Steps between C-alpha positions, in 0.01 A plus 500: 500500500574147607553619849160653509353176377674305769387740769148481374512126508628509851216720605245303313472757232497433131702668231318751283506254206356226707242735644407602152477140396266423780274787412234480244550695181314787645692496821831500325431844365391646841697795621600540872262702705588841621502382860758240422717749325466746773585242764812415313604867474448555870718212607818690429535857586865570423589425135872518574471244774291292270767524232770400744294194598468395140872552438580297813342194340772255405595466137427134497128574515532654154717223352230291329132422498563148627668628816360325811487769766377274776773250446752775480393660827476169679847423376627814659376409849784432746526169677405667825174686475406801712148612495570863535742500209252309292223741576722795418601347177139416423396856563771618265374269230145618554604861471684416179195313371273788587731745320502282192125453502448871537735567211309248285170653594626846401607371165165330440314814582729696272422267200129465573369727211705319242386167631135599481538628146675187384240282664232677303687431170523131587127486563429667164729257322322206653172630372635546142640150496168355590340695212762373250433145604136543414584653154735209414241247595249666265757523212585134518135415490451713186814349329366154556178600326700652204714189461201279474315723258777649268859355519425135465264562207608798285873535588543123477421527127767768454753291689434200276540715188830636622620151580402387150699785344805413707477133410470587128821706523664218691403251228654724236819534705513124548469445128781751441712325761428169334613644167816638662579161645473343155725767339823305559391243239452768235829665598682171452346460155601853401856443621521180294382702201770760587232767522687683771326839459156334526605298805635806678190702407276226640709462813499874569121514454462207737718675756286815468181295546650316797580827670127589473404184691789503746245504792429133431731263682539273193623792290820548698617154393391566139681833497819327615454238228457768233815670618689171470352452153616848397850421624489173307397693188794736549735203530365346181518841338867520597557159344319614185719812494813286524390297193525811282878511562564204271209503255328835466133486396318828444154385613644320803707801606204735443288292739775499760552877482125565518481277807781692673325825408182377673711417804665844484844340490641592159826628648534190717438289191785674320737435791393136503542476123866601520560249777342232280718595203811472718381165632407385148852573376654303786259205472524487121878488477524258792252257346668517157848436639373238746331312216823480300709409804265214593485391135878487474536334840240239402328527837258729676716530809351734756844641577483701177168654601651621827797665329538869444456609140864609474623158617251324273648676195836334563344155438405576138697278259661645184266299276189648658645849553372660177149342503463601863620855429260527207206374707606732781491801268172387348342479845640837606379649171146387585523674838632824347243484219225466763634809676515686166138406425401599854641847440320514166172413671541776758592757233187420300289491818635840608411649160144368531461632856641839399256519211209406730608759758519764226138420409388633839416177674618487863536782751813702550606314816455156345682607183796630701520177701492295179778713351718446808440125478591487131812707561610260776443196279690659209801591714499158662497325161776721359715445808435127480652474151857543622434285809371208296780528245753510782353178641515341155864604458599360840333166429662467157834616642490225762429250223775630272766499770391163639674306222854518365454552126869505410476154343181560301499454127519825308154467345352422840667801656381721215146376564541596868620848400219514248235425760646742756534768232134457409413516870694827533307637204180403680625684810579812298152502347342409834639779714782667305763319705852441372502168692824568684454190718457271199779670310741459788414134556513407131821699466658295779393177336604623156846608610547169679368304202683705242840463664463123506345490154766721345781301660356176359448660159862620489618149585273364228634758257855390583398138443334589168805696388739222597290249305425732210642378171429839341291360222236709329152483645272523196231763541274674252626805318230715659585381849465758775487478877135609493420153363619341827224473759739639763481831310124497448481816710688691226188499282267602779420855595429470865566639841811361671295430811300235315636157432701485177418141420124526509285791397121484506354517154319828538431746223312824510548873498504524880700261714283368780633423843509143623204563731296636211593205282418231752223667704240269346711184527830339422834538669817679382714222647344222295714573194834468676582140411274463199749613238814334625533320170426790272615523142751242393814655359590448135842658468715212378554438132471145363846361421635850490255613232157644536387327182635331190399806303713716721794267455452531125476877523834513676669414172254666262472869437813560701519861394150579628448699818171334588644214704694732729308636796525873558634451850780280362588767247522739787704257708770491234575862575443483876725202558778620275537854628319498830319815389143557395362360175616651176274761348476322168630178353525464128401184319851452368649531844248252637578258217871524570436445865294194427784358293732550793253356745565125504130417493486226243274251670322674783228757525582823680386359832659617824807310610456367848549188708279309737681671787427841347134409476503386862660827612238698306221298660659552838515875443130493410422320823704750699319791338166333567589488866621859489175614338299349778723612783648842440668533845764243399536635146860603558595158641341331199667729245832449674455123466395542137824687441692215663347254253631709212833556675554129552408415141734767367780387733451137392521585129811702563656228717428228244584679177650841557776467761798535269671830574434518873803313620666832564194709577329255736772281653262387777278323251652171385406373153220244511570136431489403139549854371768498233785740537531694178834487331513874491743692281788646695391855423154440654549679834618818333258486212251728669197316365293582808309173502340578836388854565552658838124496552478127433803431716345700786173309462675162505701595809184620674317176421793293623522690827127518578359178356771241438619279785870476420557279808287217368817335361626453856849636441468803725175442682430744776734760364242719334192601696275333751282194454194725501635693204577178316137393530410783267756387242513225239803296393647584164353271231713255300463428133345165416747235387273434203593841360832476314667831418835364386400330173596689187237312302225677691689827470582475871141468616379775273137380502495480880660843525240653268213344695653616829568861407186553294280344768655748743434786256143378454458487877631856524251611234215349703626683806497822299135433411420448866677815620194732484295250696773448760547876527134550593527235771827624647483723811618853410790482744631183333465603135870592467580132561281398207649767274852394597415134437382577148777743412790296642385138470219440250653728240834314521355168378592564139851601607562141606519400132851636465677289763282198410593492132858612548617145565331385178664777300836435665501127419299477177779656294866399525668833565828335600531345154447840344780646713731224391415556131553875539837437663612322187425795271786721386408867546822675406432467128621755246208502259127542532311169490167453322417168662398468863657249734376146566415562865212723383344211311554268793334747732208551263463126466480479880223760493313313228526182702380689806203634302413148388522359851284788621242399239513143631431625851207707374329176397476415871412843629423832340795738529364854540667788322649653818666166578647461151615862513677444833663183368617665178614806695707283733651298215580805288645688797718204590603461135586868465694500825675185390598684181638790704682254725643329195611833354653587835714185482668618179870565547565681173255675276528725198253746355407237247447256785259747662317527170474122494352509846237742378432281198454194721267686733290643217468152348394369839239776538358453151446127544382542858224744404348229282481263794336735751259791502668650805576863426729671567769235523623497863854621566556583132659829600704314763690313224513781244628752751776264613612435141495869411696591816810365323511811285484751789783741571671519837271767643190344359610160632539642852153649484371172362642307796333738747162494326474128418516316824288215365820345361718290725855589608635233275311626198608859553860401570512286186359788298784726615766233443381418148503868404862533617732575214233598253381833638576477876852518641627339818462812707139533396458128566619541858271794548200307367581190707521724809155637415370144470656413834334806656164374380557161659628636832153593644381145429785362708 
């Protein structure tokens, strides 16, 4: 197309567009004339040739519309021009141009109908547009008239009315916004008044109103401020919730719960509440301990505040330990009481909500949601009980183990056990816990304390025993251990888990729990140190008498039974036989007993020493500790048994070690103990002063409790140092106690006080057995039974070896043997007068009886003691008689009759001096005398059956009978039989 344009420009022709532009509008739409079209068709005859001409046109002519044909063709001209070539080339171009023009003309003619049709449409459109322009002009003119006549007048009024309505609404909104902006002042006032539900209600309403006016730009800031205020309310609400952990107030807690309900965060509140209780426990105990630590240190050093609670507990001094523990428990009680009251509040609240829901209030969906919420809160509270108690236990455990209590005073340690025991009772009522953590910690401290305490008490007991002068401690006749404040628990009917020393004065048909008692106020730990000085004891008699009247009554109406207590009547039988009380005691028997009982100037008060009283008090303290802390009950009872063991061993060592030189060679006699001038027949006398049971008990005590190395002779030879720590050196009798003076009947008064105080101690242990049995773990009860059967019950058996030395030295048996040796027994006639030695012996007994009466003016001699003494003396006298008869070289039948006469005289006079029946060893003498008349066969049987006689006595019996009715052959046979009896002993 560009080529055509260039050719046309060369030839002075214009392009069709330019031609059209030059034409008038009418000319532009003129179609070519038929002549022109025809002329164009006739220019080319052969279409194929025409097509070849068009195809021969160079491609460059079609490249673009801006192609400059003239320039292109001129550029193609060679440097040397030839006219003929130029003309030929020009003709070629003309032919090409003509072919192209013809082709264009054919195309124009072909599209002529369409062109005409389209031209007509354009003309019609032009006409329509001119008509529309006229219509618009008229419409604008009419609108201008309407505006002037209607809009500015009538519609202007409506527009003003609408604007007024909008402005009125805006004014109302502005006033509401102004009120919202002033709400923060009212919210602050309500928070100060702790009206949390009202504040939240107001804040939520403000937020709802603010959302209505959120299209105002100022509201976005107000909405943010209200949100901050709501968060501030929640923070203050959390603080208010935390206050209920220490001091629960129903109205305050009700407000807080209602506020959380409005917020829809009741479950969150419950989670927060448990966190606050945990924090309250920690803060409370820390502040209590910190206060005491700073008070004791005398400075408010910040280093204490930075310490961990466990480390802080180690800085508590012993003086402030108990007050701090008490305050600690008081504070923890307040926290647990608040939790208890919180649970009470929710239980009552749940009942009210359930009742309201049953009345048909809310819908089914809301009721179900409320039930789920209540169930969650209930489970959370129940689960929190054990959690809170566990926290309390851990805090108290850290405090208990933070101080070494081994050197505490006993009363102080009992107070500690008392407080912890009460705390464990609180825990049991709080959540049913057995307080294993507290039990384990207090057990550790108790075992540690008790080992040290018991060791010190044993050393003190040794010191008391070594300084004891064994004088009578005057007490009232009605004295019992229940009168000692250490045994105050004996009169109380109470649970072992509660402190024995203090019991709340509570009476009523139903026993209330601690939480029920103190729910309205008070504290169960406030009574712990109040009654430390309780009832003063009044157990001592004045100057040995309870009153002058009683002293008078001792001598008056001596035959009356009224001044003898029933238990003492019973004791006469118990102590004498070791069996149960007699079924009946006649008045005559009692009168005879009273005559034998050397009670001429003392009431029938128990015989005991200051040391005995101290041991009894110590036992009471041990049992107090055992009552409070059952896990160490066996350790305590074992130590209680050691107290008795050591006392028994001391009494034996001081007063009873007479016949043990052969039985216990490892035990040397204590210093100052007199060696009895024993008759030569003593070892074979078979008196059985110490039973096998008592001997076994003494050996056990010596092996397990007595440190035999303390003397230093063979240190390190028996056991390790660790074992020796558990033992105590053997006690030594005080030098003030003299047992060698005959004027005092060889320390008779001291011996009576010693043995009878031991018997009294054993009786008190018997009274305590049922109580100890209930405290003893089942697996350890055989130990307790063995202790009572093998140790406590042997106390009265110690009388025999104790009074043996008195009986052996009070009467001169050697003199009697010498007098008997001077008697002629081979007389030929029967004598009617007894021998002098009988009178001498009886005079010795009368003197002994008088001296015994003198001793009774210092100390009452109980019937069992006098019986043992008389039994020993009579046995020794009878065996001395047998020994004297065995020394006879020659004896006739008349001499044997004289022996019987002497012995009958002795018995007759002796029965007037003593009420002891039957006379001990009476048959021992009579049988020996009568054996003189036995035949050979009977004598042999006699020797086999009567082994209680010594070899010498039997041999003498055979020798004396020789010649009268026994020949030499029979003598040899009988001596051989005697030798056979002695052979097993060798």
